[in-house]
Legacy VTK file of the C-alpha trace (Angstrom):
# vtk DataFile Version 3.0
C-alpha trace
ASCII
DATASET POLYDATA
POINTS 173 float
46.855 56.895 -20.797
48.889 53.647 -20.718
49.454 53.980 -16.967
45.693 54.224 -16.384
45.018 51.017 -18.309
47.749 49.207 -16.384
46.256 50.397 -13.087
42.778 49.178 -14.094
44.224 45.807 -15.144
46.096 45.528 -11.834
42.919 46.345 -9.889
40.932 43.771 -11.870
43.641 41.170 -11.323
43.747 41.854 -7.575
39.950 41.706 -7.359
39.489 38.442 -9.281
42.582 36.815 -7.797
41.159 37.369 -4.308
37.805 35.919 -5.320
39.587 32.871 -6.724
42.011 32.306 -3.844
39.380 32.739 -1.109
36.954 30.457 -2.964
39.702 27.860 -3.232
40.381 28.312 0.483
36.773 27.397 1.236
37.030 24.249 -0.869
40.402 23.395 0.707
38.918 23.636 4.195
36.124 21.263 3.241
38.702 18.754 2.065
40.652 19.214 5.313
37.556 18.708 7.457
36.713 15.563 5.511
40.263 14.278 5.912
41.067 14.423 2.169
44.662 15.592 2.600
45.941 15.244 -0.984
43.076 17.113 -2.687
43.380 19.743 0.086
47.106 20.094 -0.600
46.578 20.442 -4.373
43.893 23.103 -3.931
46.039 24.827 -1.300
48.966 25.036 -3.727
46.891 26.886 -6.316
45.222 28.999 -3.615
48.515 30.281 -2.178
50.007 30.859 -5.620
47.102 33.119 -6.646
47.086 34.836 -3.239
50.811 35.575 -3.386
50.529 37.113 -6.854
47.682 39.375 -5.724
49.445 40.267 -2.488
52.596 41.252 -4.387
50.629 43.956 -6.184
49.249 45.328 -2.923
52.275 45.119 -0.611
54.278 47.445 -2.828
51.389 49.925 -2.769
50.262 50.022 0.860
49.835 53.756 0.527
47.270 53.212 -2.249
43.893 52.839 -0.527
42.151 51.833 -3.751
44.275 48.680 -4.077
43.662 47.844 -0.416
39.906 48.315 -0.831
39.822 46.219 -4.022
41.894 43.531 -2.243
39.424 43.504 0.668
36.294 43.533 -1.510
37.723 40.638 -3.530
38.213 38.741 -0.272
34.614 39.377 0.814
33.153 38.303 -2.513
35.467 35.287 -2.502
33.819 34.132 0.722
30.391 34.351 -0.930
31.556 32.641 -4.134
33.297 29.909 -2.131
30.115 29.142 -0.199
28.062 29.047 -3.417
30.578 26.684 -5.049
30.619 24.477 -1.953
26.818 24.288 -1.926
26.747 23.336 -5.593
29.447 20.689 -5.230
27.691 19.222 -2.173
30.717 17.075 -1.388
30.351 14.200 1.015
27.465 13.072 3.141
25.057 14.613 5.570
23.462 12.974 8.567
19.885 13.704 9.498
18.530 12.968 12.924
14.777 13.202 12.622
12.407 13.142 15.589
8.718 12.606 14.805
5.608 11.641 16.718
5.305 7.868 16.946
2.066 7.954 14.940
4.103 9.032 11.906
6.226 5.871 12.034
5.086 4.917 8.535
7.521 7.554 7.234
10.374 5.202 8.147
8.986 2.498 5.874
8.319 4.948 3.038
11.879 6.258 3.159
13.257 2.721 3.188
11.064 1.786 0.197
12.643 4.690 -1.675
16.075 3.269 -0.871
17.117 5.586 1.955
19.005 4.011 4.859
17.031 4.572 8.054
17.881 3.398 11.546
15.278 4.230 14.143
14.507 3.891 17.821
11.749 4.957 20.151
11.991 7.811 22.565
9.882 9.888 24.857
9.591 13.653 24.597
7.670 16.257 26.573
4.662 15.726 24.302
4.689 11.915 24.354
6.065 8.964 22.417
8.554 9.782 19.668
10.399 7.976 16.942
13.981 9.034 16.216
15.413 8.269 12.789
19.087 8.345 11.877
19.641 8.811 8.129
22.961 9.292 6.295
22.670 10.439 2.664
24.701 12.236 0.031
24.616 15.961 0.788
22.581 16.827 -2.283
19.812 14.457 -1.113
19.542 15.783 2.462
17.139 18.679 1.714
14.982 16.316 -0.360
14.722 13.801 2.502
13.959 16.543 5.053
11.226 17.960 2.811
9.648 14.490 2.427
9.541 14.199 6.218
8.083 17.705 6.689
5.346 17.008 4.107
4.051 14.118 6.219
5.026 15.357 9.682
5.157 19.196 9.726
6.133 19.218 13.411
9.188 17.008 12.802
12.442 18.053 14.429
15.331 17.614 11.976
18.997 18.099 12.807
21.507 18.191 9.943
24.953 16.861 10.815
28.278 16.689 9.001
29.805 13.232 9.475
33.571 13.380 9.152
34.158 9.659 8.979
32.051 6.556 8.976
32.441 2.919 8.098
30.027 0.193 7.085
26.298 0.532 6.749
24.100 1.085 3.739
23.945 4.193 1.527
21.616 5.259 -1.245
23.695 5.596 -4.409
LINES 1 174
173 0 1 2 3 4 5 6 7 8 9 10 11 12 13 14 15 16 17 18 19 20 21 22 23 24 25 26 27 28 29 30 31 32 33 34 35 36 37 38 39 40 41 42 43 44 45 46 47 48 49 50 51 52 53 54 55 56 57 58 59 60 61 62 63 64 65 66 67 68 69 70 71 72 73 74 75 76 77 78 79 80 81 82 83 84 85 86 87 88 89 90 91 92 93 94 95 96 97 98 99 100 101 102 103 104 105 106 107 108 109 110 111 112 113 114 115 116 117 118 119 120 121 122 123 124 125 126 127 128 129 130 131 132 133 134 135 136 137 138 139 140 141 142 143 144 145 146 147 148 149 150 151 152 153 154 155 156 157 158 159 160 161 162 163 164 165 166 167 168 169 170 171 172
């Protein structure tokens, strides 16, 4: 009876440890991509500590397929949880390059009136004169800005970009 409880506890530990360490790995990679080396190192320390503890329970039991399956399922769910956490944290900034028909140029002024930084230039597409807007906002504001554009210009072409570094300019706080 006691051995069964210990096995269940080990399986639960392996499962949740993998979810935690893989989620932390996702966050660590975001810090690395952004160039935040010290936060990445701190998260990486905890990530590898949790991973090593979980791995220790599996390496000694490679002949136990249940532990291997639980280890792998924990990894898979950790990927999902890591992405959800990353989306909620919305760290950093997102660039939007928005191409609209020139007749919708008033959108530029409306966005600026709301405090969004907009740089624009004229272009020419297959279907005529265009206006291209470059907008850098906090990540959590990017979907809001895109939706505002789509409400007024449903045929807008919006590209979301991940700026790694930038300097100067104006940003909505």
